[in-house]
C-alpha positions as CSV (number, residue, x, y, z in Angstrom):
1,M,-12.9,15.1,42.6
2,R,-14.9,12.0,41.7
3,S,-16.0,13.4,38.4
4,A,-12.4,14.1,37.4
5,L,-11.4,10.5,38.4
6,A,-14.4,9.2,36.3
7,Q,-13.3,11.3,33.4
8,V,-9.7,10.0,33.6
9,R,-11.0,6.5,33.7
10,A,-13.2,7.0,30.7
11,E,-10.3,8.5,28.8
12,L,-8.1,5.6,29.8
13,T,-10.7,3.1,28.6
14,A,-11.0,5.0,25.3
15,A,-7.2,5.1,24.8
16,R,-6.9,1.4,25.5
17,G,-9.6,0.7,22.8
18,E,-7.7,2.9,20.3
19,I,-4.4,1.1,21.2
20,A,-6.1,-2.3,20.5
21,E,-7.4,-1.1,17.2
22,L,-4.0,0.3,16.1
23,K,-2.3,-3.0,17.1
24,A,-4.7,-4.9,14.9
25,E,-4.3,-2.5,12.0
26,S,-0.5,-2.7,12.4
27,A,-0.6,-6.5,12.4
28,G,-2.7,-6.5,9.2
29,L,-0.4,-4.1,7.5
30,K,2.7,-6.2,8.4
31,R,0.9,-9.3,7.1
32,H,0.1,-7.5,3.9
33,L,3.7,-6.4,3.4
34,G,4.9,-9.9,3.7
35,M,2.8,-11.1,0.8
36,N,4.0,-11.9,-2.6
37,S,2.9,-14.0,-5.6
38,K,4.0,-17.2,-3.9
39,N,1.9,-16.8,-0.7
40,S,-1.1,-15.0,-2.0
41,S,-3.3,-14.7,-5.1
42,K,-1.3,-11.7,-6.4
43,P,0.1,-12.0,-9.9
44,P,3.9,-12.3,-10.2
45,S,4.1,-8.9,-11.9
46,S,3.0,-7.2,-8.7
47,D,6.0,-8.5,-6.7
48,N,7.9,-5.2,-7.1
49,L,11.2,-6.9,-7.8
50,A,14.1,-4.6,-8.0
51,K,15.6,-4.2,-11.5
52,P,19.0,-5.7,-11.7
53,T,21.8,-3.1,-12.0
54,S,24.7,-3.6,-14.3
55,L,27.9,-4.8,-12.7
56,R,30.0,-3.1,-15.4
57,K,32.0,0.0,-14.4
58,P,31.9,3.0,-16.8
59,S,35.2,3.2,-18.7
60,G,35.2,7.0,-18.7
61,Q,35.3,7.1,-22.5
62,G,32.5,8.5,-24.7
63,P,30.8,6.4,-27.4
64,S,33.0,5.7,-30.4
65,T,31.9,7.3,-33.6
C-alpha cells in the first residue's frame, strides 16, 4: 500500500514538472508569434504580410481579342 502511494506521489511530482516545462514552452512560443520587424531584429521581409487581394469583381467576359 505504501509503495503504491509513493509511486503515485512520484508520478504526480513528475507530471507537475512536465506541466511547468510545457507552460514555459507555450509562453515562449506565444511570445515568438507576437514578434515582427518592429519589435524584434527580424527583417521586414519576414513579417509574412498577406498579399492584398483585388477588390474588382470578375465581369464574366473573356479577354478581348
